C-alpha positions in Angstrom: -20.0 -15.9 -3.4 -20.4 -15.9 -7.2 -22.9 -13.9 -9.2 -24.7 -15.3 -12.2 -24.0 -13.7 -15.6 -26.9 -11.7 -16.9 -29.3 -13.5 -19.1 -29.2 -12.7 -22.8 -32.6 -14.1 -23.5 -34.4 -11.4 -21.5 -36.2 -8.9 -23.7 -34.8 -5.4 -23.7 -37.0 -3.1 -21.6 -38.0 0.2 -23.3 -37.5 3.2 -21.0 -40.7 4.8 -19.7 -40.0 8.1 -21.6 -39.6 6.2 -24.9 -42.8 4.3 -24.3 -44.7 7.5 -23.6 -43.3 9.1 -26.8 -44.3 6.0 -28.8 -47.9 6.2 -27.3 -48.0 9.9 -28.2 -46.8 9.2 -31.8 -49.4 6.4 -32.1 -52.1 8.9 -30.9 -51.1 11.4 -33.6 -50.8 8.7 -36.4 -54.2 7.3 -35.6 -55.7 10.7 -36.2 -53.6 11.4 -39.3 -52.1 14.4 -37.6 -48.5 13.9 -38.6 -48.7 15.1 -42.2 -46.1 13.6 -44.5 -44.7 11.3 -41.7 -48.0 9.4 -42.1 -46.7 8.3 -45.5 -43.9 6.4 -43.9 -45.0 5.5 -40.3 -48.0 3.4 -39.3 -49.2 1.9 -36.0 -49.2 -1.9 -35.7 -51.3 -3.6 -33.1 -50.4 -7.2 -32.3 -51.3 -9.8 -29.7 -48.4 -10.6 -27.3 -46.9 -14.0 -28.0 -46.9 -14.9 -24.2 -49.8 -12.9 -22.7 -52.2 -12.4 -25.7 -52.4 -8.8 -24.5 -52.7 -6.2 -27.4 -49.7 -4.0 -28.0 -49.5 -1.0 -30.4 -46.2 0.4 -31.8 -45.4 2.9 -34.4 -43.2 1.4 -37.2 -42.1 2.4 -40.6 -43.8 0.9 -43.7 -43.7 0.9 -47.4 -46.3 0.0 -50.0 -45.1 -2.7 -52.4 -46.5 -1.7 -55.8 -45.3 -4.9 -57.5 -47.2 -7.4 -55.1 -50.9 -6.8 -54.9 -53.7 -8.5 -53.0 -56.8 -10.1 -54.7 -58.5 -6.7 -54.8 -55.5 -5.2 -56.6 -54.2 -3.1 -53.7 -50.5 -3.1 -53.0 -49.3 -5.2 -50.0 -47.5 -3.5 -47.1 -43.9 -4.0 -46.1 -42.2 -3.4 -42.8 -38.6 -4.2 -41.6 -36.8 -4.9 -38.4 -33.3 -5.8 -37.4 -32.1 -9.4 -37.5 -31.3 -9.1 -33.8 -35.1 -9.3 -33.1 -35.0 -6.2 -30.9 -38.5 -5.2 -32.1 -41.1 -7.1 -30.2 -43.8 -6.7 -32.9 -41.9 -9.1 -35.2 -41.9 -12.2 -33.0 -45.4 -11.4 -32.0 -46.6 -11.4 -35.6 -44.7 -14.7 -36.2 -46.6 -16.3 -33.3 -50.0 -14.6 -34.1 -50.0 -13.5 -37.8 -53.2 -11.5 -37.6 -52.6 -7.8 -36.7 -54.2 -4.4 -37.1 -52.4 -1.7 -39.1 -53.4 2.0 -38.9 -52.2 4.0 -41.9 -53.1 7.7 -42.2 -56.0 7.2 -39.8 -57.4 4.1 -41.6 -57.5 0.7 -39.8 -56.7 -2.4 -41.8 -56.9 -6.0 -40.6 -53.9 -7.9 -42.0 -52.0 -11.2 -41.9 -48.2 -10.9 -41.7 -45.7 -13.3 -43.3 -41.9 -13.0 -43.2 -40.2 -12.6 -46.5 -37.6 -15.4 -46.7 -36.9 -15.8 -50.4 -33.5 -14.2 -51.1 -34.4 -12.8 -54.5 -37.5 -11.2 -53.1 -35.5 -9.8 -50.1 -33.1 -8.2 -52.6 -36.0 -6.7 -54.7 -37.6 -5.2 -51.5 -34.2 -3.8 -50.4 -33.8 -2.1 -53.8 -37.4 -0.8 -53.4 -36.3 0.8 -50.1 -33.2 2.2 -51.8 -35.5 3.9 -54.4 -38.5 4.9 -52.3 -36.9 5.7 -48.9 -33.6 7.3 -50.2 -33.9 10.3 -47.8 -33.9 8.1 -44.7 -32.2 5.0 -46.0 -29.2 5.7 -43.8 -31.4 5.8 -40.7 -33.0 2.5 -41.7 -30.0 0.5 -42.8 -27.0 2.3 -41.3 -25.3 3.4 -44.6 -26.1 5.6 -47.6 -28.2 4.2 -50.4 -25.3 4.6 -52.8 -22.8 2.7 -50.6 -20.6 0.0 -52.2 -22.4 -3.2 -53.1 -20.5 -5.3 -50.5 -21.6 -2.9 -47.7 -25.2 -2.9 -49.0 -25.2 -6.8 -49.0 -24.1 -6.7 -45.3 -26.8 -4.2 -44.5 -29.4 -6.4 -46.2 -28.2 -9.4 -44.1 -29.0 -7.6 -40.9 -32.6 -6.9 -41.8 -35.8 -8.9 -41.8 -38.8 -8.0 -44.0 -42.4 -8.7 -43.2 -45.2 -8.5 -45.8 -48.7 -7.8 -44.7 -51.8 -8.9 -46.7 -55.1 -7.3 -46.0 -57.9 -9.5 -44.7 -61.3 -8.9 -46.3 
């Protein structure tokens, strides 16, 4: 009797304890009870790409002061790994409208992936500058690592830009 190899297309299941902690963190973020952490972490609510069910997840974010919307407000950036381990990213690709909750304020947004290489490099440099304290946690190496290592780290990340909807 032979056994089939495990499927690699199956999504990774998040352990129950981790799901509970993410729900608790989302609860605190929605009420703006996490102090300075609210400057770096938001709650994203997206429609599932298969079920349409709404899912909320705490993720890191960064305001982009150089790209503004029609009202003059900075757009919002988020990142994920190139391996697609974060479910929010493929869900936004399928259903671009999402809800972001930043410091207790809900924002309707439309997400778009950043594919232009020059823009990706500019955003990466923005993360180096603005998130220096936790750059290692986000990218796996220090912000002042050699250029070749930084290029490899950039290649493993995907950026998403969110534009506010009226």
